[in-house]
Wavefront OBJ file of the C-alpha trace (Angstrom):
o trace
v 65.800 -37.071 49.774
v 64.180 -33.959 51.080
v 65.147 -32.083 47.906
v 63.496 -34.866 45.788
v 60.256 -34.624 47.802
v 60.255 -30.798 47.496
v 60.618 -31.022 43.675
v 57.815 -33.604 43.478
v 55.509 -31.371 45.535
v 56.289 -28.385 43.251
v 55.593 -30.558 40.168
v 52.268 -31.755 41.528
v 51.245 -28.251 42.467
v 52.158 -27.037 38.909
v 50.194 -29.866 37.228
v 47.225 -29.202 39.586
v 47.332 -25.481 38.777
v 47.453 -26.153 34.996
v 44.581 -28.707 35.259
v 42.502 -26.122 37.059
v 43.228 -23.459 34.471
v 42.239 -25.795 31.720
v 39.031 -26.792 33.472
v 38.215 -23.075 33.940
v 38.939 -22.509 30.134
v 36.699 -25.381 29.224
v 33.856 -23.976 31.604
v 34.142 -20.586 30.069
v 34.101 -21.908 26.580
v 31.053 -24.002 27.367
v 29.257 -21.006 28.893
v 30.113 -18.973 25.732
v 28.735 -21.741 23.466
v 25.653 -21.986 25.736
v 25.072 -18.249 25.203
v 25.300 -18.608 21.513
v 22.701 -21.416 21.449
v 20.357 -19.850 24.060
v 19.779 -16.525 22.220
v 17.268 -14.151 23.849
v 13.873 -14.491 22.144
v 12.812 -10.865 22.563
v 15.417 -8.082 22.249
v 15.115 -4.257 22.037
v 18.182 -2.460 20.763
v 18.427 1.284 21.298
v 20.507 4.224 20.099
v 22.639 6.190 22.674
v 20.062 8.983 23.055
v 17.613 6.486 24.378
v 19.967 5.021 27.058
v 18.622 7.376 29.825
v 15.142 6.041 29.237
v 16.320 2.618 30.358
v 18.844 3.631 33.000
v 17.102 2.901 36.327
v 19.666 5.089 38.149
v 18.198 8.014 36.229
v 14.653 6.815 36.882
v 14.435 5.325 33.359
v 10.737 5.245 32.613
v 10.972 2.846 29.645
v 12.122 -0.141 31.820
v 9.095 0.131 34.068
v 6.728 0.475 31.116
v 8.110 -2.534 29.379
v 7.716 -4.612 32.595
v 4.080 -3.489 32.817
v 3.650 -4.109 29.119
v 4.754 -7.819 29.500
v 2.460 -8.333 32.481
v -0.561 -6.862 30.570
v 0.120 -8.832 27.479
v 0.407 -12.073 29.451
v -3.104 -11.386 30.762
v -4.469 -10.223 27.405
v -2.992 -13.042 25.268
v -3.290 -15.837 27.939
v 0.212 -17.112 27.340
v 3.550 -16.865 29.079
v 5.975 -14.424 27.427
v 9.785 -14.339 27.787
v 11.538 -11.288 29.274
v 12.450 -8.445 26.912
v 16.239 -7.925 26.939
v 17.298 -4.330 26.358
v 20.723 -3.409 25.034
v 22.355 -0.300 23.488
v 23.736 -0.348 19.960
v 26.077 2.390 18.896
v 25.570 1.440 15.222
v 22.005 2.728 15.460
v 21.028 6.328 14.936
v 20.867 8.260 18.273
v 17.142 8.067 18.678
v 16.536 4.793 16.856
v 15.323 1.505 18.273
v 15.033 -2.028 16.745
v 12.934 -4.937 18.064
v 14.033 -8.478 17.413
v 12.098 -11.747 17.742
v 14.303 -14.813 17.761
v 17.137 -12.835 16.220
v 15.061 -11.434 13.385
v 14.218 -7.709 13.055
v 10.367 -7.280 13.329
v 10.102 -3.507 14.127
v 12.112 -0.336 13.812
v 11.420 3.250 14.613
v 12.833 6.532 15.824
v 11.848 8.817 18.632
v 12.777 12.237 20.066
v 13.228 11.863 23.777
v 11.578 14.742 25.765
v 9.289 15.502 22.861
v 5.700 14.524 22.026
v 4.344 12.783 18.882
v 1.242 14.459 17.501
v -0.469 11.934 15.219
v -3.049 12.752 12.605
v -5.439 9.775 12.906
v -7.819 11.383 10.292
v -9.344 14.304 12.023
v -6.573 16.995 12.138
v -7.614 20.314 10.851
v -4.288 21.935 10.056
v -0.531 21.347 9.899
v 1.787 21.892 12.917
v 5.062 23.681 13.247
v 6.862 20.634 14.609
v 9.263 18.134 12.929
v 7.357 16.201 10.233
v 7.540 12.389 10.549
v 5.507 9.276 10.231
v 3.927 7.255 13.054
v 6.247 4.151 13.113
v 3.410 1.796 13.886
v 0.605 2.744 11.463
v 2.572 4.997 9.119
v 0.260 7.971 9.782
v 1.262 11.641 9.246
v 2.764 12.992 12.485
v 4.866 15.783 14.011
v 7.437 15.855 16.781
v 6.439 18.792 19.042
v 7.647 20.235 22.407
v 5.412 19.971 25.437
v 4.429 23.604 25.103
v 2.574 22.714 21.842
v 0.657 19.713 23.262
v -2.563 21.559 23.995
v -2.526 23.336 20.647
v -2.049 19.996 18.749
v -4.966 18.434 20.663
v -7.173 21.408 19.874
v -6.376 20.828 16.126
v -7.535 17.265 16.247
v -4.162 15.402 16.788
v -3.640 12.466 19.048
v -0.603 13.363 21.299
v 1.568 10.829 23.043
v 4.990 10.953 24.724
v 8.077 9.361 23.215
v 8.248 6.246 25.506
v 4.517 5.530 24.613
v 5.492 5.326 20.939
v 8.093 2.582 21.789
v 5.641 0.743 24.067
v 2.820 0.772 21.538
v 5.127 -0.381 18.799
v 6.378 -3.330 20.926
v 2.745 -4.240 21.990
v 1.414 -4.288 18.430
v 4.316 -6.333 17.202
v 4.170 -8.859 19.996
v 0.477 -9.354 19.528
v 0.881 -9.772 15.769
v 3.747 -12.250 16.175
v 2.640 -14.129 19.390
v 2.361 -17.377 17.565
v 6.029 -17.088 16.666
v 7.151 -16.060 20.117
v 5.500 -18.743 22.295
v 7.598 -21.972 22.526
v 6.639 -25.488 23.468
v 8.506 -24.968 26.717
v 6.292 -21.870 27.465
v 3.172 -23.976 26.789
v 4.470 -26.601 29.172
v 5.153 -24.063 31.859
v 1.586 -22.821 31.424
v 0.227 -26.338 31.891
v 2.415 -26.736 35.022
v 0.798 -23.604 36.493
v -2.704 -24.741 35.632
v -2.075 -28.176 37.014
v -1.986 -26.718 40.557
v -5.681 -25.656 40.284
v -6.995 -28.029 37.541
v -4.918 -31.263 37.904
v -7.633 -33.468 36.312
v -8.099 -31.204 33.268
v -4.377 -31.013 32.595
v -4.038 -34.800 33.063
v -6.944 -35.410 30.628
v -5.873 -33.103 27.968
v -2.230 -34.391 27.960
v -3.513 -38.021 27.756
v -5.926 -37.008 24.911
v -3.622 -34.734 22.766
v -0.140 -34.394 24.079
v 1.878 -31.243 24.497
v 2.782 -30.821 20.873
v -0.943 -30.780 19.690
v -1.899 -28.361 22.505
v 0.940 -26.013 21.591
v 0.050 -25.993 17.890
v -3.709 -25.329 18.567
v -2.691 -22.333 20.734
v -0.378 -21.014 18.087
v -3.175 -21.418 15.393
v -5.446 -19.324 17.560
v -2.762 -16.627 18.092
v -1.977 -16.518 14.438
v -5.475 -15.300 13.629
v -5.590 -12.859 16.514
v -7.570 -15.060 18.936
v -6.088 -14.861 22.499
v -5.776 -17.936 24.573
v -7.004 -16.339 27.802
v -10.014 -18.620 28.032
v -7.504 -21.465 28.442
v -9.944 -23.625 30.409
v -12.397 -23.751 27.475
v -9.567 -24.377 25.071
v -8.174 -27.304 26.996
v -11.520 -28.891 27.713
v -12.411 -28.799 24.010
v -9.055 -30.331 23.134
v -9.528 -33.051 25.688
v -13.057 -33.766 24.260
v -12.213 -33.816 20.504
v -8.543 -34.759 20.187
v -9.269 -38.530 20.492
v -11.497 -38.243 17.342
v -9.874 -35.405 15.406
v -6.250 -35.904 14.558
v -5.926 -33.003 12.178
v -4.690 -29.995 14.224
v -6.318 -27.355 12.016
v -9.648 -29.136 12.174
v -9.246 -29.400 15.947
v -8.605 -25.752 16.115
v -11.931 -25.056 14.405
v -13.644 -26.863 17.226
v -11.745 -24.861 19.738
v -12.691 -21.545 18.100
v -16.365 -22.359 18.634
v -15.756 -22.887 22.309
v -14.247 -19.375 22.688
v -17.008 -17.610 20.643
v -17.551 -15.034 23.421
v -13.857 -14.050 23.256
v -13.931 -13.765 19.481
v -17.155 -11.744 19.614
v -15.835 -9.390 22.233
v -12.817 -8.608 20.079
v -14.860 -7.868 16.982
v -17.811 -6.044 18.526
v -18.138 -2.290 17.929
v -20.937 -0.277 19.484
v -22.958 -3.373 20.429
v -22.723 -5.156 17.058
v -20.342 -6.987 14.737
v -19.977 -5.502 11.220
v -19.383 -8.137 8.646
v -18.900 -8.786 4.863
v -20.655 -12.019 4.014
v -19.221 -14.605 1.567
v -21.838 -15.646 -1.012
v -23.132 -19.188 -1.109
v -22.154 -19.272 -4.805
v -18.530 -18.590 -4.001
v -18.530 -20.972 -1.032
v -19.739 -23.793 -3.208
v -17.021 -22.946 -5.771
v -14.436 -23.017 -2.992
v -15.610 -26.415 -1.690
v -15.265 -28.001 -5.101
v -11.667 -26.546 -5.372
v -10.388 -28.111 -2.177
v -8.032 -31.104 -2.772
v -6.077 -33.167 -0.270
v -2.423 -33.737 -0.820
v 0.385 -35.316 1.197
v 1.131 -31.838 2.629
v -2.440 -31.262 3.638
v -5.462 -29.550 1.976
v -4.943 -27.088 -0.921
v -7.217 -24.740 -2.796
v -7.065 -24.938 -6.534
v -9.012 -21.793 -7.408
v -7.587 -19.868 -10.501
v -5.512 -16.794 -9.452
v -7.932 -14.496 -11.293
v -10.799 -15.743 -9.086
v -8.837 -15.078 -5.908
v -7.859 -11.614 -7.125
v -11.430 -10.796 -7.914
v -12.575 -11.726 -4.429
v -9.706 -9.714 -2.731
v -10.614 -6.675 -4.901
v -14.257 -6.980 -3.837
v -13.330 -7.182 -0.177
v -10.927 -4.206 -0.355
v -13.586 -2.022 -1.849
v -15.714 -2.634 1.250
v -12.919 -2.032 3.769
v -13.563 1.722 4.021
v -17.084 1.034 5.334
v -15.533 -0.583 8.408
v -12.976 2.271 8.858
v -15.773 4.860 8.837
v -17.217 3.193 11.982
v -13.869 2.348 13.435
v -14.708 -1.357 13.278
v -12.412 -4.290 12.445
v -13.043 -5.694 8.944
v -14.704 -9.050 9.239
v -15.593 -11.721 6.605
v -18.357 -14.093 7.664
v -18.406 -17.616 6.147
v -19.878 -21.085 6.685
v -18.037 -23.240 9.224
v -16.738 -25.923 6.847
v -14.831 -23.375 4.595
v -13.713 -20.772 7.216
v -10.158 -21.976 7.625
v -9.623 -22.354 3.885
v -10.889 -18.856 3.190
v -8.684 -17.524 5.984
v -5.530 -19.144 4.562
v -6.476 -17.862 1.175
v -7.149 -14.244 2.118
v -4.748 -13.608 4.939
v -1.705 -13.051 2.765
v -3.597 -10.342 0.702
v -5.521 -8.676 3.570
v -3.736 -9.410 6.854
v -6.102 -7.178 8.960
v -9.216 -9.017 7.814
v -10.712 -11.369 10.425
v -12.387 -14.445 8.839
v -15.020 -16.072 11.149
v -17.685 -18.649 10.882
v -21.391 -18.212 11.841
v -20.984 -20.428 14.797
v -18.047 -18.497 16.258
v -20.207 -15.519 17.220
v -21.962 -15.340 20.550
v -25.723 -16.092 20.418
v -26.858 -12.720 21.682
v -24.691 -10.501 19.435
v -26.241 -8.296 16.709
v -24.693 -8.834 13.261
v -24.683 -5.950 10.773
v -23.864 -6.704 7.110
v -22.004 -4.104 5.030
v -22.083 -6.145 1.867
v -21.787 -9.533 0.088
v -18.752 -10.697 -1.832
v -18.284 -13.502 -4.390
v -21.382 -13.092 -6.458
v -19.640 -12.097 -9.674
l 1 2 3 4 5 6 7 8 9 10 11 12 13 14 15 16 17 18 19 20 21 22 23 24 25 26 27 28 29 30 31 32 33 34 35 36 37 38 39 40 41 42 43 44 45 46 47 48 49 50 51 52 53 54 55 56 57 58 59 60 61 62 63 64 65 66 67 68 69 70 71 72 73 74 75 76 77 78 79 80 81 82 83 84 85 86 87 88 89 90 91 92 93 94 95 96 97 98 99 100 101 102 103 104 105 106 107 108 109 110 111 112 113 114 115 116 117 118 119 120 121 122 123 124 125 126 127 128 129 130 131 132 133 134 135 136 137 138 139 140 141 142 143 144 145 146 147 148 149 150 151 152 153 154 155 156 157 158 159 160 161 162 163 164 165 166 167 168 169 170 171 172 173 174 175 176 177 178 179 180 181 182 183 184 185 186 187 188 189 190 191 192 193 194 195 196 197 198 199 200 201 202 203 204 205 206 207 208 209 210 211 212 213 214 215 216 217 218 219 220 221 222 223 224 225 226 227 228 229 230 231 232 233 234 235 236 237 238 239 240 241 242 243 244 245 246 247 248 249 250 251 252 253 254 255 256 257 258 259 260 261 262 263 264 265 266 267 268 269 270 271 272 273 274 275 276 277 278 279 280 281 282 283 284 285 286 287 288 289 290 291 292 293 294 295 296 297 298 299 300 301 302 303 304 305 306 307 308 309 310 311 312 313 314 315 316 317 318 319 320 321 322 323 324 325 326 327 328 329 330 331 332 333 334 335 336 337 338 339 340 341 342 343 344 345 346 347 348 349 350 351 352 353 354 355 356 357 358 359 360 361 362 363 364 365 366 367 368 369 370 371 372 373 374
């Protein structure tokens, strides 16, 4: 009898052990599947020569700068950003780095740790004896030089930065350019939860008027055209006011843009004024008559040669902006602004298309030309 009980206890212990092992296997498999689904949104991969820059045991300066970059961009863009995951990749060249957004490569470059990048932004007077290269961000002529040549390079008109700054600037420009793809609906919801603590009535009203999806899409529309959401109170108040009457998100965004005119003006202003190219009334009228509504939304039916002619005219005037270090701006009537922006952005991504009522009242506007008269 004692022997039978002993065998039964051993059997139960064995079954319990096996059940526990299977449970652990299932949990591990579920964790693995969860990792596959929940991929990091922002990832920086680095070659082995850059590992010391992110090793905090060796006072890795890049990690600290990336943390500060994220904090600064949150303040500048007015949105919540995910953490940037850093990992080494032995398949990359030793000094190479690659930046991914949602698993897609968006930026790639190479640096020389311990060296400085001397960049010719247009005023360099002579070549340098460094390693010739290209600035990975703006594709400008540059040289990798030792610290001992830094003063000489500056004397010859070069802009000189250290290697980690190259990576940080590249990440910053890429995030600002792709912010509308980075921010998720969950990020927008978290932002509203934070604001709810100080502005409970505003958050309640805007959610009742528009809903999370509409709010998120309006913010994405703003970011897509380089308008930050840092004046989030004005943005939400405008959505709450107009969303009950305007169901089209793009049209609603146009109303929101007017409410942040001071933000838009501050971005475009150079030396106290906004330099603009003006779209002729003749072309605006032609554009209005070409807009048709389809099941997918509004479309412009202008002939391709007309579009090309307009793009060529704008491109010929771009150097006038560059001479004054001003962002290129096309000024239009409010009712056609979004259509012109959609039309031109694929050809001249750096061009900002704004309406007359999106400029602050007290700003000086300086015209550098008129397009669309031909």
